N, C-alpha and C positions, 0 to 999 in steps of 0.2 A: 122880502124877508124869507129866510130859509128856516124851515122847521128843525133842521139838523143843528143849527147854532142858536136857536131861539131860547131864551130863558125869561121867565116872567119878571124878574127883578133886574135884568141887565140894564146898565146905563145906556143912554142914547149914543154915547161915544162908542161903547163896545158894539152896540147894534150896527152902527155905521161901519166900523172896521170889519165886522163879520160879513156885512153885505158886500164887501169888496175883496173877499178872499180870492186868491188865485186857486186853481185846482190843487196844487201842492199844499198850500196853506190849509185848505179845507180838509184834505186828507190828514194832515198833521193834527188839526183840531179834533177830528173824529178819533184819531188814535189816542190823543190825550183824554178825551171824554171816556173812551172805553177803559183806559187805565184807571181813571178816577172811579168809574163805576165798579171796577174790580176791587179797588181799595175800600169803597163804601161797603161792598158785600162782606169783605173780610173783617173790617173794623167796626161795622155797625150791625149788619143783619145777623151774622153769626153770634155776636155777643147777646143780642136780644133773644135769639133762639135759646142760648144757654140759660139766660135768666128765666125764660118761660118753662124750660124742661129739665132743669138740673137742680139737685139739692146739694151737690158736692161743693165743698168750700173752695177747692182748687179751681173748679170750673168757673165759679163766680169771680175768683181772682183773675183768671185769664180774660174773662169778659170785661172786667173793670179796666184791666191793662190795655186791652184793644180799644175800648171806647176813649180812654185817656189819650192814647197814641193818636187816635183820629182827631180829637179836639186840638192836640198840640201841633199837628201837621197842617191844619187849616191855613194859618198865616203864610207858611212856606209855599203851599199850593197856590194861594192867591197871588203871591209875588211871582211865582213861576208863570202863572197865567198872564199876569200883567206884562212880563218880559216877552212872552210869546206874542201877545197881541201887538205890542209896540215894535216887534221885529218884522211885522208884515210889511210888504211893499207899500200898501196904501197908507198905513199909519206913519211910516217913515217919510213918505212924500208930503204928509200933512203936518209933520212936526208935533205930534201929540206929546204932552208932558209926561215925564217919568212917573208922576203920581196919578196916572190914569184912574179915574173912578170906575170901578167894576160894577157897582150896584146902584140902583135908584129905587128906593122904597116908596116914594111918592112923587107926584108931579108938581112942579111949581106952577102957580096960577099965572 
């Protein structure tokens, strides 16, 4: 398991795909993670700071708009992540289904 691709709720299938990344795929995953981190900063952290520090109505409007945009883009980001994972050499050699489960919130007994 690599800490660079580990997530507490990732499914066992995703964990297995990440375990078999080529160096290029690993670099691409890191780039994607960095981009998502930037998006979270812009669309979540900044609006929260606005809520905490501003009384201007327009600032609250910008904050709500950014938080709404973040929530709206989550499904597209997940689909993009699914496509990326399924495009890896190891996943293609194993024939993972197009509806790859990204998250696992509990373990089956």
